[in-house]
N, C-alpha and C positions, 0 to 999 in steps of 0.2 A: 748578493751581499754587496752592500756599500758601506764602506768606513772612512769617514771625514775627521782629520785631525786638525786641531788648531795648536800651533807651537809656540811658545812664547820665549823670548831669547833675553835674559837679565843676568846680573852679576852673580845670581847664584847658579845659573845653567840654563837649562832647556825645560821648561814645563810643558805638559802635552794635557790638550783636554779632547776627549773624543765628543765631537758635536751630535748632539741627539736633538730629539722635537722640544723635548723640555728639560729644565734643569733644577734640581732642589735649589741651587743657589747660581744666580747667573754669573760667569766669569767677569772679573773686574779686570780691565787692562786701561794701560795710560796710553793716551794717543802716540806718544813718542818711543814706545815699544817697539822692537823688533820683532816681527810676527812671521810665521810663515804657514803653509798648509800642506797636507799629505793626504792624498785621496787614494784610495785601493778600490778598484771597480772590476766589473767584467770588462774583458777586453771588447767585446762586441758593442758596448756603450759609448766607444769614443773617447773622446778626449773632455776632461772636466773642466770647467769654468765657476770660479768662487764669485759669488756677487756679494760685494758689501753695499748694502743699499742699491744704489743705481751703478754702481761702479763695479766693473768687471775684471777680474785678474785671471789670466789664463797660466795655467800650469802646464809648463811644457817642457819637463823632464821625465819622460816614462821609462819605466823599467818592468819589462814583462817577467811574470812569475806563474807560468802555467796559462790557465785561463784567465787569470787576474792580471792588471796593471795597475802600478804604483806611479803614481804622478805627485811631482813636489815643485815647489818654486823657491828661490832665494831668498833668505830673510829680508825684510824691508818694512819701512814705515807705513803700512798701507791702513792704518786705522787714524792716519793722521786727518785732521779736520773733521772728524767723525765725533759726535758728541751727545752723550746721552745713550739711550738703549738702541742700538744698532744692529739690524738684521743682518745674518749670514744665510746665504743660500748656495747652492748648487746645482747647475746645469751640465747636460752633455751633448756634444756635438751631432751625436745619433737621435736625438731627442728634443721635440720642442718645448718639453715640459721642465718645469723647474721644480727642484725638491727643497721643500722648505726645512732649513736645518734650526737656527737657533738665534735668540737675541743674546748679545753681549752688552755688557755695560761700558762706555768707553770715558774715561776721565781726562779732561782737559787742562792744559796748560794754563796760566795766569793771561796769557796776553790773547787767548783763544777765548777764554771765559768772558775778558773785560769786552773783547769785540763783539761777542753774542749778545752782551748787555746793553752795549750801545746801539746794535742794529735792532734788537728787539723793541726797545723803548721808542727808537725812530718810527718804527713800523707800527707801533701802538697809537703813536700819535697821529700817523696817517689813515688808520682805518679803525673803525667803530668796533670791529672783533677782528683780530688777527689770530686767534686761537686756532682757527682750523687750519692756519700756514704754518704754524710754530710748534703745536702742541699734538702729538700724536702716538698711537702705540706703534713703535717703528719698526716693528717687523712686519710693517705692511708698506711695502715700496713699489717700484715698478713690476716687481717679481710677484705683485699679490694674485691669488687665485681665487675662485669661488669658494667660500667655505672657510678663509681663513680667519683667524680671530681678528676684530676690528677694534678700533678705538670708540671709546665711551662717547666722545662729542659726535661721531658719526651717529651712535645709536640714540642720542638724544635727538638729532636732526630727524633720524627716520622715525621716531616716535611722534615727533610733531606733524610729518606728514601722513602717518596712519592715522592719527587722530583727526586731522582735516579731511581726509577721507570718509570716515565713519561719520563725523559730524554734518557734513554735506549731503550725506544719504539718510539723514534719521528719518526723515519722512517717508522713503521708501520701505526702511527696514520696519515702520509702523504700518504701514498699508498693505505691504506686499513681506510678510515674513514667512520663511518656512513653518508650516505649520501642518497637523494633521487632525482630523475629526475623530472624537472617541466618544463613545456611549457612556453616559451615567445615569444612575436611577437616584430619583427623589419623590417623597412624599407631597402630593399638591392638592388643591382643594378640586373636588369632582365636580364638572359642568357637564350638562346635558349632550352639549355637542362634543364632548370629549371622544376621541376614538379610543377603544379599548382592545388591547392585544392579549394573546394567550399569556403571554409574561404577566401581565397585570392581573388578568385573572387568577394566575397562580399565586400571585402575592395576597390577593383577596381572600382566599381560602386558607393563606396562611395566617390571616389576621383578621378572624371571625368577630373580633371584638367590634370592627368597624361597620358591622352590619346590624341594623335595627328593623323590627317591623314597621308598616308604614302604609296608609291607604293607598288604594290603588292608583289614585291620581298623582300621589306624590311618589309611588314606587319607582326606584331605578334599577332594580334588580329583582329579576321574579325567578324562583328556585321552587319545583314543584307546584308549582301554581300559587305560591305564595309570594306574597309582596313585601321587599325590603327595600331599604334606602341606604344610601353611604355618603359621608361627608368628604372623605379624603381616599385618595387611591395613590398608588406608586405610579410614575410616569417614568417613561425611558427617552431622555432627550440626548441632543448632541452637542458637544462643545470643542473649541479649538484648544489643542494642547502644543505649544510651542517648546517643550523640554524636548529637543531634539537635538542630533549630534551637531547641524550645521550652526546652529543659535548656542550650543554648548562651546564651540570652539571659538566663536569672537567673544562670548563672555569671559570664557577663561583666558583668553587674551589680554583682554582689558585688565582682568586681576594680576595677571604675571608684570604688565606693564606699570600697574601701580606699585607692585612692589619695588619694580627697576626705579622708577623715579625718587619714589620714597628714601631709596639708597643712597642719590646723590649727596654727597657730604657737601657741607658749607665750607666752600674753599678760601674762606677768609681766616679761617683756623690754621695756626702756623704747627711746623713739626719738626721735628730735631734733624739736624744733618749731620752725616757722618761720613767721612771718607778715609779710607786705609793708607792713602798715600800722601805725604806731605807735598805742597805745592802744586796738588793736583785738585782739580775742582769737579764735583758731580753738576749733573743739571738742576739739581734741586737747589743749589747755590745760587743761580740766578734768578729762580722762582721769587725770591723774597722781594725782589724788586719790582718784578713784572708780573706776578702772579695774580695779586687782588684786583686790579683793574681789568685784567683779561678774564678772569674765569668768574667773578662775581655774577655777571649778567648770566652765564650758564646755571649757576644755581636759582638765579630768579627765574629763569626760564623753565628749569624743572619743576618748581614749584607752580607755576602758571599751568603747564601741561598736567600737572597732577591733579588740578581744579576740573580741567577739562576731563580728564579720565573718570573722576568721581561723577561728575555729571551724567556722562554716557554708562556707568554702571547703574546709576540711578534710573537712567531712562530703560536701560534692560529689564531692571527690576520690575518698573511699571507696565511696560508695553509687551515685552517678549521673556517672561519670566523662564527660566530655566537654572538647572545645576551646574556646578563647577566641576570640570575634569582634568584638574592640574594642567600640564603642559601637554595638549593634544596636538597631533600634527594635523593641520588643515588640508585634508584630503578632499577634492574637488568631487563629491557626491553627483549623481544625476539631478537631484533635486537644487542643489547650491548652481549647478551651471543652468538652471532654467532662469535665474535672476543674475544680470548684470552687476547689481551693487553686492550680492553675497562672492560671485567670482573674484571681482577686484578686492575685495576685503579679502579674501583669502589668500591670494597670490602676495599682499602686502604682508599679511600675517606670518606667512612662509618666510620673506624675505628678513622680517624682523627677529624672527627666532634663530635664522641662521646665523645673526650678527654674535651670537653666543651671550654669555653672561658676565659683565665685567667684576672686575676685583679693585678695591680700593684701598689696598694696604701695599708697604712694602714697596718690592722693584716692581711689581705689577700696577703702580699707581696710574699706568697709562698716559703718563704726560713725558715723554721722551723727544729730545731736540732731532728733527728729522737728520739733519746735516748741517753742519757751518755753510758749505758751499750752496745749500738750496736757500738758506736764508739770507746767504748774501746775493744771490740771485733775485730774489724779492726787493732788497734794498736796493740793488742798481735800477730795477724797473722803475720804482718810485721817486729816485734820484733823478733819473732820465726825464720824467714827467715834470719834476719840480724844476730843473733848468730850462725845458722848452717853455714853461710857463713864464719863468723869469726872463726869458728873451722875448716877451709880449705876446706869445702864442696864447690864444684863448683856448681852453678846453671845452668843445662843444658838444662833445658827445663821447660817451664809452659804453661798452657793453662786454657779456661773457659770450664767447663764440665758438661753437664746437666745430671740430675737422670735420669737413664733407668736399669730396673731390669735386662735386657738382658747384660749389660755390668758391672754388680756387683757393686762393691764398687768404683771405677774409675768414672764409669759415661761414657755418650756417648759424643764423641768429637763434638764439634760445633763450626762455625765460630766465631771469638771473636768480640762481638759487642764492639763498642764504650763505654767507661764509666762503661762499667761493670767488677766488680773486677774479677781477676783472682783466681780460687779457686783448682789449682793443679800446684804443683811445685816438680821438681825432682832435687835431688843433688847427686853429684857424687865425690867420692874421692879414687884414687886407685880402689881397687874390691868392694869397699862398695857403696852400693846405698841408700838413704833415700828419701822417698816421703812423701812430706806434702800435707795433704788434708784440704780443707776448708768447713765445713758444709759437707760433703759426707754423702751420703743416705746409710745406711746399711740396706739392704732388709731382710724381712723374710726368714726362712730356705725352700726351695724348692728344685725340681728336677734340676734348673736352676743355683743354687749356684755353685760357681766354688772354686776349691781347693786353700786355701791360703786365701781365702776372709773371713772378719767376717760376721756372720748371726744374725740376730734377732730371737731369740728363745721364745720370751713372748707374741709378738702380734699375734693374730688368723688372719687368710688370710681374713675374713670378716670385719676388724677393719677398721674406716675409714683412718686411718693412720698406715698401718701395716709396719713401720719400725723406726728406731731411727736416729737423725742428731746431732751428737757430734760437737762442735764448730771446733776443730782441731784434726787429726789423724796423727800420724808418724810412717811409716811402714818401716822397716828394713828387707830387705831380708838377712837371715843367712845361706842359703843353706839348712836349715832342712826340716821338712816334711811342716812347715809353717812359714812364716814370723811372726816377731814379732811387737807389736803394743803399742803405748803409747799415750793416750787419754787424752786431755787439754781441760777444759770448762772456759771459761771467765766469771766471775761475779762482776759486778761492784757493790760490796756490802761490807760490814763490816766483821771483822772476827768472831765475835760472830754468825751472820746471816749463815756465810759460814760454819762454823764449826757444827752448830747446824741444819741447814736446807739444805743447798745447796751441800755441800760434801756428807753425806749419800745419797742424791737423785740421784747425777750422779755416786756415786758406785753403787747402787742398778742397775740404767740402764746400765751403760756401762761397768760394770763387770758382775754382777750376771746375767745379762739377754742378755749378748752377748758371743758368741762362735766364734772359728775358726775352719775351716774346713782342715783337713790335706789332703796330697796328696792323700791318701788313702780312702778319703771321710769320714774321721771319726771325730766326733765333740767334740772339746775340747777346755777348757778354759785358757790353759796354755800361748797361744798365747799374752794374754794381760797383759804387765808387769807393767802398770802404769795408774792409772786415777788421776788426780791432776787438782786441780782449781787454777785459775790466778785471783787475786784481788788485788785492789789499796790501800785498807785502812787495815792496820795491825800494831800494835804498839808494837809487840814483836817479835823475832827472831825465833819463833815456826814456824816450817814448816807443823803443822799439825799432824795428826796421821797417824799409817802406818799398812796396815794388814800383813806384813810379819814378820818374828819373829827378823828380824834385819832391821837397820833404813839404808836408802838409803846410807849414807855417812859413814856406819861403814866399819871396813877391810873386813868383811865378809858379805855383803849384800845379802839378797834374796828376789825375788820378790813373789807376786806383791806389789806394792808401792802406798799408798794412801795419799794423802795430799794436801795443798795449799801453796801458797808462794805469795808474793807481787811484783808486777810488774807495774811502775809508769815510765813516762817519768825523773822523778829523781831517780829512784832506779830500777836498773837494774842487781845488782849483783845477789839475788837469781836465776834469770832465768840463768845468766852465768853459775855459779855453778852447777845447775841441769843440764844443758844440755851438761856440759863439763863433768860431771860424766857418762852420758849415752853414749856420741856420741864421747868422745875425741879421737884422733888417738894416740895410743902408740908409744912408742920408736921404738919398732920393726916395726911398720906400716912407720914410717918415714925412716928408714934404708931400708925397702924394697922399699921405692919408690925411694931412691937415687939409689940402685942396679939396680932396674928395668930401669932407665935413663941410666944409663951406659950399661947394657945389650941390650937394644935397639939400642944403638948407634954400639956396637960388634956383634949384631946378635944372642945373646944368649936368653935361655927361662927365662921368667921372672918368680918370685917366686909370690906365692898366700899368701894374707893377710887376716886375719880373724878379726871378731866383737870380743868385749870383752866377754869373756864367761860366767862372772859372771852376767851381765846383761840378755844377750841372753838365 
């Protein structure tokens, strides 16, 4: 037995919610409410951990009661900066599994609501479709497990992939369908060369009206030396039957997809907003400003997919007719395994069904903000890219990369999926190159580690996650033994929390526990020049504290540099100053650029430029 309680403390006292898989009504909590958790579980489960989205809260006050242990945690504002439908999950130290608990509705303060509006408006101006980043069914977080409910946008995307697969294999379905041969009887004209079976003769004696006397030369049937002729006779033929289970699976899937795509509502329609708390806001309240431009394309996409779905249904009706079997599980039969196009279609259909059937009303409208800290992370990414561009660095390439130890920090190139954020950017200016990584994977040191790469020297190979993933890494190639690295982490937090808790943590992880590999395969920490936190809330001009003997902005700065700075849609000057100091193009660089342009025209050899020696 496991019981998880959510406790809410306000002026009326303490309210208790027993967290279950589903609620008739989702608890509505203000982000400023003091909350606590109580977990009662078997002692052999170990210590519980509550996950609020991606953030873990350890319950560390155990009280043994027989075979069960009760864990609690002090009241605190653990839901601060979580906005919209937020997931709660629990895990135990003696198990790698996470137990899904429930979603809760978090109401935001005015300042966070306005901050979210500005960030969303900025992101929507930078991306053609920001919905995948900002809107989701939020009880899917880092603790997602196979089979959990998914958001409708993901199901629309998967519908598109499924249709693309079926459309690309239409000629195979037409020429190589699953079918069987069946006999059928029909009456046809009799020809002299027609072979007559016993079944045909039996039919003939049951239809004696088809027999008539005829001269010997015209006789076709002889009975007791009497001659008769016939004009028609029953024949047994074979035909192909496609009304099989394998085809019914695909045809029924297309019908169910049609129902889903038809149910996608027109997001341009408005709906009434209601909040039980004064001066607190639901996520729906910011949808009024950003919903239409972000969601209208989704509605149009659903209608386009619906047309493709109808065309496939018509194709099956014509070439592979079969009956509907409602929602039939796509079990791979021996006949389906014979054909690659059937096997791939079945696996795709099975994944589509596992996404569940979305609901389009009330608290299950399926669009909740992941969390303000995640939105702030995306905001910081694009602001850093903007500032590098403003400094004169041209964005020459960008791509989406997947973590792969064999490819090191950069990761493995993959096809750019729609609505997936780009996580690698390359900027160039003259002879300088800057690479911006978003959430790169820094693997543990091994024989596969590459020269010039950052490596994790902390985690053991047996660790469940033997790597670090900082939010942003800027790599500058200086032509030395190894490139230089500048590491940033976004924290939607206050100045005091950042200074006392977040900054020491990221310095420990991203400076003390990371090293770089030189060209002669030596491990060194000098390549990491900076570890900084980006935060939205600070009321002073302080830039944090610094590990080097001199401040970054002094006349003689010396790395490494540690600190934090404020970055919001209304305050970008600190980031401007920092990146300008690190990566500004010197007057000699500009002169070299003009000389190289003239040299190119005259066929002369260009001159080389070098980065700032004081930083590199």
